[in-house]
C-alpha positions as CSV (number, residue, x, y, z in Angstrom):
1,M,35.9,-119.9,36.4
2,S,34.0,-122.7,34.7
3,A,35.1,-126.3,35.4
4,L,35.2,-126.8,31.7
5,L,38.4,-124.8,31.8
6,T,39.9,-126.2,35.0
7,A,38.8,-129.8,35.5
8,A,41.3,-132.6,34.6
9,S,38.6,-135.3,34.8
10,T,35.0,-136.0,35.5
11,A,33.1,-139.2,36.5
12,E,30.0,-137.8,34.7
13,P,29.0,-138.6,31.1
14,P,30.2,-135.7,28.9
15,D,26.7,-134.4,28.2
16,D,25.9,-134.1,31.9
17,F,29.2,-132.5,32.7
18,V,28.9,-129.9,29.9
19,R,25.4,-129.0,30.8
20,R,26.2,-128.7,34.5
21,H,29.0,-126.2,33.8
22,G,27.6,-124.1,31.0
23,T,24.5,-123.2,28.9
24,V,24.3,-125.2,25.7
25,V,23.3,-123.0,22.8
26,A,23.8,-125.4,19.9
27,T,24.3,-129.2,19.6
28,F,26.1,-130.9,16.7
29,D,25.5,-134.7,16.5
30,H,24.3,-137.3,14.0
31,R,21.6,-134.9,12.7
32,T,24.3,-132.5,11.4
33,Q,27.4,-134.6,10.8
34,D,28.5,-138.1,10.0
35,S,31.6,-138.4,12.1
36,G,29.8,-139.9,15.2
37,N,31.2,-137.1,17.4
38,V,28.9,-135.0,19.6
39,S,29.8,-131.3,20.2
40,W,28.3,-128.3,21.7
41,L,28.5,-124.5,21.7
42,V,28.4,-123.5,25.3
43,E,28.1,-120.2,27.1
44,T,30.1,-120.0,30.4
45,P,31.0,-117.2,32.8
46,A,34.5,-117.4,31.2
47,G,33.1,-116.9,27.7
48,A,31.8,-119.0,24.8
49,M,33.3,-122.4,24.3
50,F,33.1,-125.1,21.6
51,V,33.2,-128.5,23.3
52,K,33.9,-131.7,21.3
53,T,33.6,-135.3,22.3
54,A,33.6,-138.7,20.7
55,G,30.0,-139.3,21.7
56,V,29.1,-142.4,23.6
57,P,30.1,-146.1,23.0
58,G,27.6,-148.2,21.1
59,P,25.9,-148.2,17.7
60,P,24.9,-145.0,16.1
61,P,21.4,-143.6,16.8
62,P,18.6,-144.8,14.4
63,G,18.8,-143.0,11.1
64,A,22.3,-141.7,11.7
65,P,24.9,-142.0,8.9
66,V,27.4,-144.7,9.5
67,P,30.3,-143.0,11.3
68,Y,33.8,-143.2,9.9
69,F,35.0,-144.9,13.1
70,D,33.7,-146.8,16.0
71,H,33.9,-145.1,19.3
72,A,37.4,-146.2,20.0
73,G,38.5,-144.8,16.7
74,R,36.8,-141.5,17.3
75,V,38.6,-141.3,20.7
76,A,41.9,-141.9,19.0
77,L,41.2,-139.1,16.5
78,L,40.4,-136.7,19.3
79,R,43.7,-137.6,21.0
80,N,45.4,-137.0,17.7
81,A,43.8,-133.5,17.6
82,V,45.1,-132.8,21.1
83,A,48.7,-133.8,20.0
84,L,48.5,-131.5,17.0
85,A,47.2,-128.5,19.0
86,R,50.0,-129.0,21.6
87,S,52.7,-129.3,18.9
88,C,52.1,-126.1,17.1
89,A,51.3,-122.5,18.1
90,H,49.6,-120.5,15.4
91,P,46.9,-117.8,15.5
92,A,44.8,-119.6,12.9
93,L,44.5,-122.8,14.9
94,A,41.5,-123.2,17.0
95,R,42.6,-122.5,20.6
96,L,42.4,-125.6,22.8
97,H,41.8,-124.5,26.4
98,N,41.5,-127.8,28.2
99,V,41.1,-131.6,27.9
100,V,38.8,-133.2,30.5
101,E,39.0,-137.0,30.8
102,S,35.5,-138.6,31.1
103,P,34.2,-142.2,31.1
104,A,33.4,-141.8,27.4
105,G,36.8,-140.4,26.4
106,P,38.3,-136.9,26.2
107,V,36.3,-133.7,26.3
108,L,38.0,-131.1,24.2
109,V,37.3,-127.5,25.3
110,Y,38.1,-124.9,22.6
111,A,37.6,-121.2,22.6
112,R,34.7,-120.4,20.3
113,A,36.2,-118.9,17.1
114,P,34.4,-116.1,15.2
115,G,33.3,-116.4,11.7
116,E,31.2,-118.5,9.3
117,L,32.0,-122.0,8.1
118,V,32.8,-121.9,4.4
119,G,31.8,-125.5,3.8
120,T,28.2,-125.7,2.8
121,E,26.1,-128.7,1.9
122,R,25.9,-129.4,-1.8
123,A,22.3,-128.4,-2.2
124,R,23.1,-124.9,-1.0
125,R,26.4,-124.2,-2.7
126,A,24.7,-122.2,-5.5
127,D,22.9,-120.0,-3.1
128,P,24.5,-116.5,-3.2
129,R,23.7,-116.0,0.4
130,S,25.7,-119.0,1.5
131,A,29.1,-118.5,3.1
132,Y,30.6,-120.7,0.4
133,Q,29.5,-118.3,-2.4
134,R,30.3,-115.1,-0.4
135,F,33.8,-116.4,0.5
136,A,34.5,-117.3,-3.1
137,H,33.5,-113.7,-4.2
138,L,35.4,-111.8,-1.5
139,P,37.6,-108.9,-2.8
140,A,40.7,-110.5,-4.3
141,E,43.2,-109.3,-1.7
142,R,41.0,-110.4,1.2
143,L,40.5,-113.8,-0.3
144,L,44.2,-114.3,-1.0
145,G,45.0,-113.1,2.5
146,V,43.0,-116.0,3.9
147,F,45.2,-118.3,1.8
148,D,48.3,-116.5,3.0
149,V,47.4,-117.6,6.5
150,L,46.4,-121.1,5.5
151,V,49.7,-121.7,3.7
152,D,51.6,-120.2,6.6
153,L,49.8,-122.5,9.1
154,H,50.6,-125.6,7.1
155,E,54.3,-124.6,6.8
156,R,54.3,-124.4,10.6
157,L,52.5,-127.7,11.0
158,A,55.0,-129.4,8.6
159,G,57.7,-128.6,11.1
160,P,56.6,-131.2,13.6
161,G,55.7,-133.5,10.8
162,W,52.0,-133.1,10.3
163,V,50.5,-134.1,6.9
164,A,47.1,-132.9,6.0
165,S,44.2,-135.3,5.8
166,D,40.5,-134.4,5.5
167,L,41.3,-130.8,4.9
168,Y,38.5,-129.2,3.0
169,D,36.3,-126.1,3.0
170,G,34.4,-127.4,6.1
171,C,37.6,-126.8,8.1
172,L,37.7,-123.1,7.2
173,L,35.9,-120.7,9.6
174,V,36.3,-117.2,8.2
175,E,35.1,-113.7,9.3
176,L,34.1,-112.6,5.9
177,T,34.3,-108.8,6.7
178,T,37.9,-109.0,7.9
179,G,39.3,-112.2,6.4
180,R,40.2,-113.6,9.8
181,L,40.7,-117.4,9.5
182,T,40.4,-120.2,12.0
183,V,41.1,-123.7,10.9
184,I,39.2,-126.5,12.7
185,D,38.6,-130.2,12.7
186,L,42.2,-131.4,11.9
187,D,41.7,-134.6,13.9
188,A,42.7,-136.9,10.9
189,Y,46.1,-135.2,10.2
190,R,48.9,-137.7,10.2
191,R,52.3,-137.2,11.9
192,G,55.0,-138.0,9.4
193,P,54.9,-139.4,5.9
194,G,53.2,-142.8,5.4
195,T,51.1,-144.8,3.0
196,N,47.5,-144.9,2.2
197,T,46.1,-147.9,4.2
198,M,42.4,-147.2,3.5
199,G,41.9,-146.9,-0.2
200,R,39.6,-143.9,-0.3
201,M,40.8,-141.7,2.5
202,F,38.8,-139.1,4.4
203,G,38.0,-135.8,2.7
204,S,36.1,-134.0,0.0
205,T,36.8,-135.3,-3.5
206,R,37.0,-131.7,-4.7
207,F,40.3,-131.2,-2.8
208,M,41.9,-134.7,-2.4
209,A,45.1,-135.7,-4.1
210,P,45.1,-138.8,-6.4
211,E,47.2,-140.8,-3.8
212,E,44.3,-140.4,-1.3
213,F,42.3,-142.8,-3.4
214,E,45.1,-145.4,-4.0
215,L,45.7,-148.2,-1.5
216,G,49.5,-148.3,-0.7
217,A,50.3,-145.0,-2.3
218,P,52.7,-142.6,-0.4
219,V,51.0,-139.8,1.6
220,D,53.3,-137.0,2.6
221,E,53.9,-133.2,2.3
222,R,53.3,-133.4,-1.4
223,T,49.7,-134.5,-0.5
224,T,49.3,-131.4,1.7
225,V,50.6,-129.2,-1.1
226,F,48.0,-130.6,-3.5
227,T,45.1,-130.0,-1.1
228,L,46.3,-126.4,-0.4
229,G,46.6,-125.8,-4.1
230,R,43.2,-127.1,-4.8
231,L,41.6,-125.0,-2.1
232,A,43.3,-121.9,-3.5
233,W,42.4,-122.8,-7.1
234,H,38.8,-123.7,-6.4
235,F,38.0,-120.5,-4.5
236,G,40.6,-118.2,-6.3
237,T,38.9,-118.9,-9.6
238,R,35.6,-117.9,-8.1
239,L,34.4,-121.5,-8.3
240,T,34.9,-121.7,-12.1
241,E,38.1,-123.7,-12.2
242,R,39.2,-121.4,-15.0
243,A,42.6,-119.7,-15.0
244,E,41.4,-116.5,-16.5
245,R,39.1,-116.0,-13.5
246,F,41.9,-116.5,-10.9
247,C,42.0,-113.6,-8.6
248,G,45.8,-113.4,-8.4
249,P,48.6,-112.5,-10.9
250,P,50.0,-115.0,-13.5
251,D,52.9,-115.9,-11.3
252,L,50.6,-117.1,-8.6
253,V,48.5,-119.0,-11.2
254,A,51.7,-120.9,-12.1
255,V,52.5,-121.6,-8.4
256,V,49.0,-123.0,-7.7
257,R,48.8,-125.0,-10.9
258,R,52.1,-126.7,-10.0
259,A,50.8,-127.5,-6.5
260,C,47.8,-129.2,-8.1
261,E,49.7,-131.5,-10.5
262,R,48.3,-135.0,-10.4
263,A,51.8,-136.5,-10.8
264,R,53.3,-136.2,-7.4
265,E,56.9,-135.7,-8.7
266,E,55.7,-132.5,-10.6
267,R,54.4,-130.8,-7.4
268,Y,56.5,-128.9,-4.9
269,A,58.5,-131.3,-2.8
270,G,57.3,-129.9,0.5
271,V,55.1,-127.3,2.1
272,A,58.0,-125.0,2.7
273,D,58.9,-125.0,-1.0
274,F,55.3,-124.3,-1.9
275,A,55.0,-121.5,0.7
276,A,58.2,-119.9,-0.7
277,G,56.8,-119.9,-4.2
278,W,53.5,-118.6,-3.0
279,R,55.1,-115.7,-1.1
280,R,57.4,-114.8,-4.1
281,A,54.4,-114.7,-6.4
282,R,52.5,-112.6,-3.8
283,G,55.4,-110.2,-3.5
284,A,55.8,-110.9,0.1
């Protein structure tokens, strides 16, 4: 079995360790993302893995976008992702096989999940061949089925206190022929309610709650509810943002609209309340 799955630690830099114990088939670094993390798709005798690291300490490579955090901050986010994965068992969560400690921080070894990433760079969102467009135009029941799972996952995550942050279409990995969903990159989720200490928080403006732009504003389950509602509305209306195009019944339109209220007190008080309303409207 690959040491990626069994090792507790390594003295090697993550890149050397990963390449010695598997065949890298794709690399994700400053050329494809702005987090500062470095990740790989790796083939091993035990199967395909997705390996994620905080990269190496030091300034970003020339020409790289400024990362959200310095190296220590990225390491802290990866440790947060480990805590989340270990606190909640759900089939839609990316499966974390192992955490290997290295001189540059933790090496997170996930099972490679099937599917296509829904999130697409802005310049390609109008392309009918993109996963973004094809996901938005799935048959209604398959599309709503993906959101059934996403809502269920967040109800489960709310149990140990997790509040969504930086949840957007780039976290959704979907097998478009079956509707199977895997949710990835939940590193920035917060455990327990808190306040906005950043001003503009992480995330895509398309799905962020108003409080995620306001320094000192409360951030809690109502924030999660808003983002879930926005994701369902954006894709459920086939990217039109028009109620008459929503792919579900009127009762579900009302549920999602309430979730998306800009005034926090007019939303569902928590994810469980939203999930109950969603299921009633879905006839589940």
